[in-house]
C-alpha positions as CSV (number, residue, x, y, z in Angstrom):
1,M,89.8,212.3,104.3
2,A,86.1,210.1,103.8
3,R,86.1,206.5,104.9
4,A,85.6,203.8,102.8
5,A,81.5,202.8,103.2
6,R,81.1,198.5,103.7
7,N,80.0,196.9,100.4
8,I,77.1,195.8,101.6
9,L,77.7,193.1,98.8
10,R,80.2,191.2,100.5
11,R,78.1,190.4,103.7
12,A,76.1,187.1,103.5
13,Y,72.9,186.0,104.7
14,V,72.1,182.9,105.5
15,G,68.5,181.2,106.6
16,I,67.9,177.4,108.2
17,N,65.3,175.0,107.7
18,Q,63.9,173.6,111.1
19,P,65.4,170.5,111.8
20,A,63.5,167.5,113.6
21,G,63.9,166.5,117.5
22,G,65.5,163.0,118.3
23,A,67.4,160.9,119.6
24,V,70.8,161.9,120.8
25,S,73.8,161.4,119.1
26,S,71.6,160.2,116.2
27,A,72.7,161.5,112.6
28,I,70.7,164.1,111.3
29,T,71.0,166.1,107.9
30,V,70.5,169.9,108.3
31,T,69.6,172.2,105.1
32,G,69.2,175.7,104.3
33,T,69.6,178.9,101.8
34,V,72.3,181.2,101.8
35,V,73.4,184.5,99.8
36,P,75.6,185.1,97.9
37,N,75.1,181.7,96.3
38,G,78.0,179.4,96.7
39,T,78.8,181.3,100.2
40,T,80.7,178.6,102.6
41,V,79.1,177.7,105.9
42,E,79.5,176.6,109.1
43,T,77.1,174.7,111.7
44,A,77.2,174.0,116.0
45,W,73.9,172.9,117.7
46,G,74.7,175.3,121.2
47,T,72.0,175.8,124.1
48,H,72.0,179.4,123.4
49,P,69.0,180.5,121.3
50,V,70.7,183.9,119.6
51,N,74.8,183.3,121.6
52,Q,76.3,181.4,119.6
53,P,78.7,177.9,120.3
54,T,82.0,178.3,120.8
55,T,83.0,175.0,120.0
56,G,82.2,172.4,117.6
57,W,81.8,174.3,114.2
58,G,81.3,172.5,111.4
59,A,81.1,173.1,107.6
60,A,78.5,172.7,105.1
61,T,78.4,172.0,101.7
62,A,77.4,174.8,99.4
63,V,74.0,173.6,96.8
64,A,73.1,175.2,94.2
65,G,69.8,176.7,93.6
66,T,67.0,178.3,91.1
67,G,67.5,182.4,92.7
68,G,69.9,181.5,95.5
69,G,72.2,179.0,96.9
70,G,71.5,176.4,99.4
71,W,74.0,174.3,101.8
72,T,73.3,171.3,103.5
73,R,75.3,168.8,105.9
74,T,75.1,165.7,108.0
75,T,75.9,165.7,111.8
76,T,75.2,164.0,114.6
77,R,72.4,165.1,117.5
78,P,74.0,166.3,120.8
79,A,74.8,163.7,123.3
80,S,73.1,164.8,125.9
81,P,69.5,165.3,126.6
82,G,67.6,168.8,126.2
83,T,67.6,171.9,124.3
84,Y,69.4,172.4,121.5
85,Y,69.2,174.9,118.6
86,L,70.7,174.3,115.3
87,H,73.4,177.7,114.8
88,V,74.3,178.7,110.9
89,R,77.3,181.5,109.9
90,P,78.9,182.2,106.9
91,V,83.1,181.1,107.8
92,A,83.8,185.1,106.0
93,A,80.8,186.8,108.4
94,P,80.7,184.7,111.0
95,R,78.1,187.6,113.0
96,S,75.4,187.5,110.1
97,S,74.3,184.3,112.0
98,A,71.1,182.4,112.4
99,A,69.7,179.6,114.6
100,S,67.1,177.3,114.1
101,A,63.7,176.8,116.6
102,A,63.9,175.0,119.4
103,V,65.2,171.3,118.8
104,I,63.7,168.3,121.7
105,V,67.2,165.7,121.9
106,T,66.2,162.8,124.0
């Protein structure tokens, strides 16, 4: 019996535009890209550049764009000063995640 190959088109690919550092608990709008267009994504702040946080995930809003799609979310920076990473992942394929470069929260 042959196993069916996983369809690559079922995966989603996400990107994140580098968020700015800033004051603790201050509002920030973060954006990025997603393929395929319209894929539902969520974001969360974490302290590790690779390991995803286990809590704090919130839904982003899909934005249609030329040649693909995007996403946007208004969130707040973490409540404690430090170095953080904004993680983004497709809801349907959470292992296809991305993280920002270091964001300094003061």
